[in-house]
PADRENVO-246607 format. One record per residue: residue in one letter; chain; x, y, z of N, C-alpha, C in turn. Coordinates in pm, 1 decimal, decimal comma. Atoms other than C-alpha are relative to their C-alpha. Example, Ala and Ser with C-alpha at 12.3 -4.5 7.8 and 13.67 -1.06 7.14 Angstrom:
{"a" "A" {89,0 -119,0 0,0} {1230,0 -450,0 780,0} {90,0 120,0 0,0}}
{"s" "A" {-82,0 -119,0 -6,0} {1367,0 -106,0 714,0} {-77,0 109,0 73,0}}
! end
This chain:
{"x" "A" {84,8 -118,1 0,0} {0,0 0,0 0,0} {89,1 124,1 0,0}}
{"x" "A" {-80,5 -121,3 9,4} {130,9 344,9 -84,4} {-25,7 90,6 119,7}}
{"x" "A" {7,8 -94,7 -110,6} {195,5 610,5 178,1} {-67,4 127,5 -49,1}}
{"x" "A" {71,0 -118,9 49,5} {-65,0 888,5 127,9} {68,5 131,3 36,1}}
{"x" "A" {-68,9 -123,6 -36,2} {162,8 1142,1 298,3} {119,1 27,6 -90,7}}
{"x" "A" {-114,0 -16,2 90,6} {432,9 1087,8 35,1} {-39,8 90,5 -114,9}}
{"x" "A" {25,5 -94,0 109,4} {447,4 1374,8 -212,8} {112,0 -17,1 -101,3}}
{"x" "A" {-99,3 29,3 102,7} {623,2 1300,4 -540,2} {60,2 123,1 -65,4}}
{"x" "A" {-53,1 -121,0 61,6} {680,1 1659,3 -648,1} {-110,2 94,9 -39,1}}
{"x" "A" {100,9 -101,2 31,7} {506,9 1974,2 -765,0} {-89,2 -39,5 -116,7}}
{"x" "A" {78,2 44,8 114,8} {384,4 1797,6 -1079,2} {-108,3 -99,6 41,0}}
{"x" "A" {89,7 105,5 -45,2} {198,3 1532,4 -874,3} {-124,8 62,5 60,0}}
{"x" "A" {119,5 -71,6 -42,4} {-145,7 1691,8 -855,9} {-124,0 -88,9 4,1}}
{"x" "A" {112,1 92,7 0,4} {-360,9 1380,0 -856,8} {-96,5 26,4 114,3}}
{"x" "A" {102,8 -21,9 -99,3} {-686,2 1447,9 -673,9} {-13,9 143,5 47,1}}
{"x" "A" {7,5 -139,4 -42,5} {-617,6 1818,4 -625,2} {-117,3 69,8 -69,4}}
{"x" "A" {111,2 -77,5 57,0} {-913,3 2049,7 -678,9} {56,1 134,4 -43,4}}
{"x" "A" {-65,2 -118,9 52,9} {-765,1 2313,9 -903,5} {-92,5 87,2 -82,9}}
{"x" "A" {93,2 -78,3 80,0} {-1074,6 2441,0 -1076,7} {-1,7 -48,6 -144,2}}
{"x" "A" {17,1 37,2 140,1} {-1159,1 2432,4 -1443,7} {133,8 4,0 -73,6}}
{"x" "A" {-118,6 6,1 84,6} {-892,3 2339,1 -1694,3} {-30,9 73,3 -129,1}}
{"x" "A" {18,4 -73,0 124,7} {-851,9 2572,8 -1987,9} {15,2 -97,4 -116,1}}
{"x" "A" {-3,3 91,7 112,1} {-937,0 2366,9 -2292,3} {35,9 69,7 -129,3}}
{"x" "A" {-26,0 -55,7 131,4} {-857,6 2414,0 -2654,5} {146,8 21,7 -28,4}}
{"x" "A" {-137,0 -22,8 45,6} {-547,3 2483,9 -2851,2} {27,5 149,4 -7,1}}
{"x" "A" {-37,2 -139,1 25,2} {-356,6 2807,0 -2878,6} {114,9 -1,8 -100,9}}
{"x" "A" {-108,0 -8,8 97,9} {-123,9 2921,4 -3151,1} {131,6 14,0 75,7}}
{"x" "A" {-129,9 -5,6 -66,5} {233,4 2856,6 -3042,7} {78,2 121,9 -47,0}}
{"x" "A" {-86,8 -111,6 33,8} {466,9 3152,3 -3030,7} {127,3 -55,4 -64,8}}
{"x" "A" {-124,8 41,5 63,8} {797,2 3145,0 -3215,6} {89,8 -75,5 96,8}}
{"x" "A" {-91,4 64,6 -94,3} {997,3 3059,8 -2902,1} {-55,1 -133,7 46,6}}
{"x" "A" {58,3 129,1 -38,4} {750,0 2782,1 -2805,8} {24,3 -104,5 -109,0}}
{"x" "A" {-28,3 92,5 110,7} {788,4 2625,0 -3151,0} {147,2 -40,8 0,2}}
{"x" "A" {-143,4 28,3 -4,2} {1165,8 2651,6 -3116,4} {31,6 -99,3 113,0}}
{"x" "A" {-21,3 92,3 -112,2} {1162,7 2480,3 -2773,2} {-53,0 -138,5 -35,8}}
{"x" "A" {57,4 127,8 41,8} {934,4 2208,8 -2911,5} {94,8 -73,6 -95,8}}
{"x" "A" {-92,7 61,0 96,4} {1178,0 2146,5 -3199,3} {127,7 -48,3 69,2}}
{"x" "A" {-121,6 41,0 -70,6} {1479,3 2135,4 -2966,8} {-23,6 -124,4 84,3}}
{"x" "A" {32,3 120,1 -77,9} {1307,9 1883,7 -2738,5} {-11,9 -120,2 -93,1}}
{"x" "A" {10,9 109,2 97,3} {1221,2 1673,0 -3042,6} {139,2 -48,9 -41,6}}
{"x" "A" {-135,2 37,4 41,5} {1584,5 1679,9 -3155,1} {77,3 -68,6 112,9}}
{"x" "A" {-69,1 60,1 -115,0} {1712,6 1597,8 -2803,9} {-44,8 -143,1 24,1}}
{"x" "A" {57,1 129,7 -35,4} {1484,6 1296,1 -2776,4} {-30,0 -87,5 -121,6}}
{"x" "A" {22,4 77,8 121,5} {1486,6 1165,9 -3133,9} {72,5 -134,6 12,9}}
{"x" "A" {-64,1 130,8 -16,4} {1549,7 789,0 -3104,9} {106,6 -23,2 -108,1}}
{"x" "A" {-108,7 30,7 92,5} {1882,0 695,3 -3259,7} {85,8 118,0 -38,7}}
{"x" "A" {-76,7 -117,8 40,3} {1992,2 1053,1 -3325,5} {12,5 104,2 110,7}}
{"x" "A" {-1,8 -100,0 -105,8} {1913,6 1258,4 -3016,1} {97,0 -36,6 110,9}}
{"x" "A" {-87,1 25,5 -114,1} {2116,2 1288,3 -2699,4} {-65,0 -95,1 99,7}}
{"x" "A" {75,0 92,2 -85,4} {1843,6 1092,6 -2517,2} {-82,8 -92,8 -88,2}}
{"x" "A" {79,7 93,4 80,6} {1660,8 780,9 -2642,2} {-150,1 26,3 8,3}}
{"x" "A" {141,7 -30,4 -16,0} {1324,6 911,3 -2517,1} {-14,6 123,9 88,9}}
{"x" "A" {27,6 -123,2 -75,0} {1160,6 1190,6 -2316,5} {24,4 -13,5 149,6}}
{"x" "A" {-6,1 19,5 -145,3} {1214,5 1036,3 -1970,8} {104,9 85,1 71,0}}
{"x" "A" {-92,5 -89,8 -70,7} {1534,0 1232,4 -1881,7} {-50,0 145,2 4,3}}
{"x" "A" {57,1 -134,8 0,7} {1357,2 1553,7 -1982,4} {-111,9 8,9 105,0}}
{"x" "A" {107,9 3,3 -98,8} {1055,6 1455,6 -1771,5} {58,5 7,6 141,0}}
{"x" "A" {-65,5 -4,2 -130,9} {1290,1 1397,2 -1476,3} {43,3 142,8 33,1}}
{"x" "A" {-40,8 -138,8 -21,9} {1430,2 1748,5 -1520,1} {-120,2 87,0 38,1}}
{"x" "A" {120,6 -77,1 -29,5} {1077,7 1892,8 -1519,3} {-50,8 -33,3 139,8}}
{"x" "A" {51,0 42,5 -129,8} {975,0 1690,0 -1215,6} {91,1 41,8 114,9}}
{"x" "A" {-94,4 -44,0 -103,1} {1284,4 1811,3 -1025,4} {0,1 151,5 19,5}}
{"x" "A" {9,7 -144,5 -19,6} {1191,2 2178,6 -1061,4} {-48,1 29,3 141,8}}
{"x" "A" {49,8 -43,5 -130,2} {1138,2 2363,2 -733,6} {-149,9 24,1 -13,1}}
{"x" "A" {146,2 -18,8 8,9} {763,9 2374,1 -651,4} {-40,7 140,1 -44,0}}
{"x" "A" {37,5 -137,2 38,2} {754,7 2754,3 -683,1} {32,2 27,1 -147,4}}
{"x" "A" {-33,0 -15,8 142,1} {926,7 2737,3 -1023,7} {-99,8 -75,5 -86,4}}
{"x" "A" {96,3 79,6 75,2} {696,6 2460,1 -1143,8} {-133,4 74,0 -11,1}}
{"x" "A" {128,5 -71,4 -0,6} {390,1 2666,2 -1044,2} {6,2 127,3 -83,0}}
{"x" "A" {-14,4 -129,0 68,7} {524,4 2989,1 -1197,4} {18,6 -15,2 -150,4}}
{"x" "A" {-36,3 16,2 141,0} {647,0 2852,8 -1530,9} {-115,3 -55,1 -83,3}}
{"x" "A" {96,9 55,0 94,0} {429,1 2785,6 -1833,0} {51,1 -136,0 -49,6}}
{"x" "A" {-34,4 132,1 54,0} {431,1 2449,0 -2011,3} {132,9 2,4 -74,4}}
{"x" "A" {-122,8 -3,3 79,1} {702,5 2544,5 -2260,5} {116,9 62,0 76,3}}
{"x" "A" {-108,3 -48,6 -86,0} {899,4 2737,8 -2000,1} {58,7 -115,9 80,9}}
{"x" "A" {-49,6 120,0 -69,6} {921,8 2408,9 -1806,5} {86,4 -83,1 -95,1}}
{"x" "A" {-78,5 73,9 97,6} {1043,7 2237,9 -2123,4} {135,2 67,9 -22,8}}
{"x" "A" {-125,4 -73,4 19,9} {1304,2 2512,9 -2174,2} {92,9 -20,4 119,2}}
{"x" "A" {-81,1 24,5 -119,6} {1421,9 2470,5 -1814,8} {56,8 -141,8 -2,4}}
{"x" "A" {-46,8 138,4 9,3} {1445,5 2094,3 -1872,9} {110,8 -13,0 -104,4}}
{"x" "A" {-105,9 0,5 102,1} {1647,9 2150,1 -2191,4} {130,2 53,3 56,9}}
{"x" "A" {-119,4 -60,3 -60,0} {1888,8 2377,5 -2007,1} {62,9 -95,9 100,5}}
{"x" "A" {-51,6 92,9 -100,0} {1922,3 2134,3 -1716,7} {63,3 -123,2 -61,8}}
{"x" "A" {-52,4 118,8 67,4} {1976,5 1840,5 -1951,1} {132,3 29,2 -69,5}}
{"x" "A" {-123,5 -33,8 71,9} {2239,5 2016,4 -2162,2} {115,2 27,5 95,9}}
{"x" "A" {-103,8 -21,2 -101,1} {2427,9 2124,5 -1849,8} {40,6 -134,1 60,6}}
{"x" "A" {-26,9 132,0 -57,9} {2397,5 1775,0 -1699,4} {87,1 -85,9 -91,6}}
{"x" "A" {-77,0 77,8 97,5} {2536,9 1620,3 -2018,4} {136,8 61,2 -29,6}}
{"x" "A" {-126,9 -66,5 26,1} {2823,5 1870,4 -2029,1} {8,2 66,2 -135,9}}
{"x" "A" {3,7 -67,3 129,9} {2714,7 2016,0 -2363,7} {19,7 150,3 19,1}}
{"x" "A" {-13,2 -140,5 -37,6} {2686,5 2360,5 -2201,2} {35,6 7,0 148,0}}
{"x" "A" {-25,8 -22,9 -142,0} {2810,2 2500,0 -1872,3} {-98,5 105,1 50,3}}
{"x" "A" {87,0 -103,0 -59,8} {2607,7 2714,3 -1631,5} {47,1 139,6 -40,6}}
{"x" "A" {-51,8 -132,6 35,4} {2839,9 3006,8 -1710,8} {-27,6 32,8 -146,8}}
{"x" "A" {32,7 -24,8 141,5} {2783,3 2966,3 -2087,2} {-147,0 38,3 -14,4}}
{"x" "A" {142,9 -32,6 4,6} {2406,8 2969,2 -2032,7} {-22,5 140,3 54,1}}
{"x" "A" {15,2 -132,9 -60,0} {2430,7 3275,3 -1805,6} {50,6 108,8 -94,8}}
{"x" "A" {-55,3 -98,2 94,4} {2647,7 3457,7 -2061,4} {-95,3 21,3 -117,5}}
{"x" "A" {93,3 -12,1 112,6} {2400,5 3384,8 -2342,3} {-125,6 75,8 42,4}}
{"x" "A" {118,2 -71,1 -50,4} {2106,2 3502,6 -2130,1} {30,8 148,5 14,2}}
{"x" "A" {-40,1 -140,2 -15,2} {2294,7 3823,1 -2048,0} {10,9 69,2 -135,8}}
{"x" "A" {-12,8 -57,8 133,6} {2372,0 3880,7 -2416,9} {-137,2 26,1 -62,1}}
{"x" "A" {135,3 -17,7 54,4} {2007,0 3832,9 -2513,7} {-69,0 117,4 68,7}}
{"x" "A" {60,8 -111,4 -73,2} {1887,9 4068,9 -2239,0} {58,6 133,2 -44,1}}
{"x" "A" {-65,1 -123,7 46,1} {2143,4 4330,0 -2349,3} {-50,7 39,5 -137,6}}
{"x" "A" {50,3 -25,8 134,3} {2026,6 4296,7 -2709,4} {-143,5 51,1 2,4}}
{"x" "A" {139,8 -40,9 -11,1} {1666,1 4343,6 -2595,7} {-17,8 122,5 89,0}}
{"x" "A" {7,3 -119,5 -82,2} {1750,8 4649,6 -2388,9} {-29,9 -29,4 146,4}}
{"x" "A" {20,0 36,6 -140,0} {1743,7 4465,7 -2055,2} {-135,0 -60,6 32,6}}
{"x" "A" {131,5 58,9 -22,6} {1391,0 4330,0 -2100,2} {12,7 -151,6 11,5}}
{"x" "A" {-5,7 146,5 -12,9} {1332,9 3970,5 -1982,6} {-60,6 -72,3 -117,1}}
! end
């Protein structure tokens, strides 16, 4: 029998009363399409860095509860991509930070 006091993470919302779920599709923004494509490439069997989505799912499930609640669906995917690429040694934290700083500078400091 499972322990009902055990909480698996911020993604584990089984039985929670969260209100109505927004249904329907929305048009993906450019950056959402880009994140979707990068995840596809990362998890492409035989060619990607991962054989399936499970390592990406682990990255998403390891987000801090406040980050998980604050981030949108594709923002969680982007965070998982970053975490995976750092974990694999493809990028370093400092390389990611430098790129983020360069993008913010190019956009006039806007997030």
